[in-house]
C-alpha positions as CSV (number, residue, x, y, z in Angstrom):
1,Q,71.5,143.6,98.7
2,V,70.0,142.4,102.3
3,Q,67.1,140.2,102.7
4,L,65.1,140.1,105.9
5,V,62.6,137.7,106.6
6,E,60.7,138.4,109.9
7,S,58.6,135.5,111.8
8,G,57.1,135.0,115.3
9,G,54.0,137.0,115.0
10,G,50.8,136.3,115.8
11,L,47.4,136.7,118.4
12,V,47.9,136.4,121.8
13,Q,46.2,137.8,124.7
14,A,47.6,140.4,127.1
15,G,50.2,139.2,129.3
16,G,51.7,137.1,126.8
17,S,54.7,136.8,125.3
18,L,56.0,136.4,121.9
19,R,59.7,135.9,120.3
20,L,59.8,137.8,116.8
21,S,63.0,136.6,114.7
22,C,64.2,138.1,111.7
23,A,66.5,136.3,109.6
24,A,68.9,138.5,107.2
25,S,70.8,136.7,104.2
26,G,72.7,138.7,101.3
27,R,75.5,140.7,101.8
28,T,75.2,141.0,105.6
29,S,79.1,141.7,105.9
30,S,78.3,145.1,106.0
31,T,75.8,145.3,108.7
32,Y,76.3,147.6,111.5
33,R,73.3,147.5,113.0
34,M,70.0,145.7,113.6
35,G,66.3,147.5,114.3
36,W,63.1,147.1,115.5
37,F,60.3,149.3,114.4
38,R,56.4,148.6,114.8
39,Q,53.3,150.5,113.3
40,A,50.0,150.4,114.5
41,P,46.8,151.0,112.8
42,G,46.5,154.5,112.1
43,K,50.0,155.2,113.5
44,E,53.2,156.6,111.9
45,R,56.0,153.9,112.4
46,E,57.7,154.1,115.5
47,F,61.1,152.8,117.1
48,V,61.2,149.8,119.0
49,A,64.7,148.3,119.8
50,T,68.3,148.3,118.0
51,I,71.5,146.3,118.9
52,N,74.4,146.8,117.1
53,W,75.6,143.8,114.9
54,S,78.9,143.3,116.4
55,S,79.4,144.4,120.0
56,G,75.7,143.6,120.8
57,S,74.7,146.7,122.5
58,T,71.1,148.0,122.9
59,Y,68.9,150.6,123.0
60,Y,65.2,150.8,123.4
61,A,62.7,152.9,123.2
62,E,61.0,154.3,126.8
63,A,57.6,152.6,126.2
64,V,58.9,149.2,126.1
65,K,61.9,149.1,128.2
66,G,61.6,146.0,130.6
67,R,59.4,143.9,128.3
68,F,61.0,143.9,125.4
69,T,64.6,142.3,124.8
70,V,66.7,142.4,121.4
71,S,69.8,140.1,121.3
72,R,71.3,138.5,118.0
73,D,72.9,135.4,117.1
74,N,75.6,136.3,114.7
75,A,76.1,132.5,113.2
76,K,72.4,132.4,112.1
77,N,72.5,136.2,111.1
78,T,69.6,136.2,112.9
79,V,68.1,139.1,115.3
80,Y,65.5,138.4,118.0
81,L,62.8,140.2,119.7
82,Q,61.3,139.2,122.6
83,I,58.4,140.8,123.9
84,N,57.1,139.9,127.6
85,S,53.7,141.6,129.4
86,L,52.4,142.3,125.9
87,K,49.6,144.9,126.3
88,P,46.8,145.4,123.8
89,E,48.4,148.7,123.0
90,D,51.3,146.9,121.5
91,T,49.2,145.7,118.5
92,A,51.3,146.3,115.2
93,V,53.4,145.4,112.4
94,Y,56.8,144.6,113.6
95,Y,59.6,145.3,111.5
96,C,63.1,144.6,111.4
97,A,65.6,146.4,109.6
98,A,69.1,146.7,108.8
99,G,71.7,149.2,108.5
100,G,75.3,149.9,107.5
101,L,77.7,152.3,109.6
102,S,76.2,155.7,110.0
103,Y,76.4,158.2,112.5
104,R,72.3,158.7,112.5
105,P,70.8,157.5,116.0
106,G,70.1,153.7,115.8
107,R,66.5,154.8,116.7
108,L,65.7,156.9,113.0
109,A,64.4,154.9,110.6
110,S,66.9,156.9,108.3
111,A,69.6,155.1,109.6
112,Y,69.0,152.1,108.1
113,D,68.8,150.8,104.3
114,Y,67.0,147.5,104.3
115,W,63.3,146.4,105.4
116,G,62.0,143.5,106.3
117,Q,57.7,142.7,105.4
118,G,57.1,143.0,108.8
119,T,54.9,140.6,111.0
120,Q,51.5,141.2,112.5
121,V,51.5,140.9,116.4
122,T,47.6,141.2,118.0
123,V,47.3,141.8,121.5
124,S,43.9,140.7,122.8
125,S,42.5,142.3,125.8
């Protein structure tokens, strides 16, 4: 089992920045990738970014490229999501997820086995 705890969400004005954190604990040695997803009110959960836990390679949704940066600190078992130039449409609950080795693309929720409880990001215009 892997436990994930997100933090760093909040209320921010458009154009501002936030850094979300996701601390992993438990059997993290089997983690292959970490991902970030978000779910806005009335919408389905959507992929944001993913990072390979060992190589650090990353992949982003088109909607966030250039504004979002995913990174990890293996020593702290923590993954981060730096969000810049926030827009009102970024308002959502942001979830981190952890997955083992899988041939499923990292943009799919099915590539992940464990999920955090989510952290709310609200962007005011």
